[in-house]
C-alpha positions as CSV (number, residue, x, y, z in Angstrom):
1,X,-96.6,-73.3,40.8
2,X,-99.4,-75.7,41.1
3,X,-101.9,-75.4,44.0
4,X,-101.6,-79.1,44.7
5,X,-97.9,-78.7,45.5
6,X,-98.5,-76.8,48.7
7,X,-102.0,-77.8,49.6
8,X,-101.1,-79.8,52.7
9,X,-97.7,-78.2,53.7
10,X,-97.4,-75.6,56.2
11,X,-95.9,-72.2,55.2
12,X,-94.7,-69.3,57.2
13,X,-95.9,-65.8,56.2
14,X,-93.9,-62.8,57.4
15,X,-95.9,-59.6,57.4
16,X,-95.7,-56.0,58.6
17,X,-98.1,-55.8,61.5
18,X,-97.8,-52.1,61.7
19,X,-99.0,-51.5,58.1
20,X,-102.8,-51.0,58.4
21,X,-103.5,-52.2,54.8
22,X,-101.2,-55.2,55.3
23,X,-102.8,-56.1,58.6
24,X,-106.3,-56.0,57.1
25,X,-105.3,-58.3,54.4
26,X,-103.7,-60.7,56.8
27,X,-106.8,-60.7,59.0
28,X,-108.9,-61.5,55.9
29,X,-106.6,-64.5,55.2
30,X,-106.7,-65.7,58.8
31,X,-110.5,-66.1,58.5
32,X,-110.3,-68.2,55.3
33,X,-110.5,-72.0,55.0
34,X,-106.9,-73.3,54.7
35,X,-105.4,-70.6,56.9
36,X,-104.6,-73.3,59.5
37,X,-101.7,-74.3,57.1
38,X,-100.2,-70.8,57.5
39,X,-98.0,-69.6,60.3
40,X,-98.5,-65.8,60.5
41,X,-95.4,-63.9,61.8
42,X,-95.5,-60.2,62.5
43,X,-92.0,-58.9,61.6
44,X,-92.7,-55.7,63.7
45,X,-93.3,-57.7,66.9
46,X,-90.8,-56.8,69.6
47,X,-89.7,-60.5,69.8
48,X,-89.2,-61.0,66.1
49,X,-85.5,-61.6,65.1
50,X,-85.0,-61.8,61.3
51,X,-81.5,-63.1,61.7
52,X,-82.6,-65.9,63.9
53,X,-85.2,-66.8,61.2
54,X,-82.4,-66.8,58.6
55,X,-83.8,-63.7,56.9
56,X,-82.1,-60.4,55.9
57,X,-83.3,-57.9,58.5
58,X,-83.5,-55.1,55.9
59,X,-85.1,-57.1,53.0
60,X,-87.8,-58.5,55.2
61,X,-89.2,-55.0,55.6
62,X,-89.1,-54.3,51.8
63,X,-91.4,-57.1,50.6
64,X,-93.7,-59.9,51.7
65,X,-91.8,-63.1,52.5
66,X,-93.1,-66.7,52.8
67,X,-91.1,-69.7,53.7
68,X,-92.3,-73.2,52.7
69,X,-92.0,-76.4,54.7
70,X,-88.7,-77.2,52.9
71,X,-87.2,-73.9,53.9
72,X,-87.3,-72.2,50.6
73,X,-88.2,-68.5,50.8
74,X,-90.5,-66.7,48.3
75,X,-90.7,-62.9,48.0
76,X,-93.4,-60.5,46.7
77,X,-95.8,-62.0,44.1
78,X,-94.3,-65.5,44.5
79,X,-95.0,-65.2,48.3
80,X,-98.6,-64.2,47.6
81,X,-99.0,-67.2,45.2
82,X,-97.8,-69.5,48.0
83,X,-100.3,-68.0,50.4
84,X,-103.2,-68.2,47.9
85,X,-102.3,-71.8,47.1
86,X,-103.1,-72.6,50.8
87,X,-106.4,-70.8,51.0
88,X,-109.3,-72.9,49.6
89,X,-111.2,-70.1,48.0
90,X,-108.1,-68.6,46.3
91,X,-106.4,-71.8,45.1
92,X,-108.4,-71.6,41.8
93,X,-106.6,-68.3,40.9
94,X,-103.1,-69.8,41.3
95,X,-102.9,-71.2,37.8
96,X,-104.0,-67.9,36.3
97,X,-101.7,-65.6,38.4
98,X,-98.8,-68.0,37.7
99,X,-99.0,-67.4,33.9
100,X,-96.0,-65.4,32.9
101,X,-97.8,-62.4,31.4
102,X,-100.2,-62.1,34.4
103,X,-97.4,-62.6,36.9
104,X,-95.4,-59.8,35.2
105,X,-98.3,-57.4,35.6
106,X,-98.7,-58.4,39.2
107,X,-95.0,-58.0,39.9
108,X,-95.0,-54.5,38.4
109,X,-98.0,-53.6,40.6
110,X,-96.4,-55.1,43.7
111,X,-93.1,-53.2,42.9
112,X,-95.0,-49.9,43.0
113,X,-96.9,-50.9,46.2
114,X,-93.7,-52.0,47.9
115,X,-92.2,-48.6,47.2
116,X,-95.2,-46.6,48.6
117,X,-96.0,-49.0,51.5
118,X,-93.7,-47.2,53.9
119,X,-95.7,-44.0,53.3
120,X,-99.0,-45.6,54.1
121,X,-100.7,-45.0,57.5
122,X,-99.3,-47.1,60.3
123,X,-100.9,-48.4,63.4
124,X,-100.2,-46.8,66.7
125,X,-97.3,-48.5,68.3
126,X,-95.3,-48.5,71.5
127,X,-93.5,-51.8,71.9
128,X,-92.0,-52.6,68.5
129,X,-88.5,-51.5,67.6
130,X,-90.0,-50.6,64.2
131,X,-92.6,-48.1,65.4
132,X,-90.7,-45.2,63.7
133,X,-89.5,-47.2,60.7
134,X,-90.4,-45.8,57.3
């Protein structure tokens, strides 16, 4: 994926707002130049409906999802690459992380993270249907 392909299109990033680590990363992204091209959607918000978004309600909680302006959905490392391609200070890493050997290492690391993420500390919650989800 080339950074120029997505530099001016809007993407939608679906993230777990109850995951403390995930939320910190999203807040970091929100402050970066280029974040105005990203729609941030908390999948643990009480009003979020995965089915209405055309997403699998179980898979959305298993890995990061990003949808581009054309409606294509990216998961895991591909989703991160889409996000990084929007953020001015991270665009320069997109060609490197898109290289097959680098991407394979990142995918292995993300696979492990996705498996342990439900065990990470979660934010206090009262209004999300996912408060007790592990």
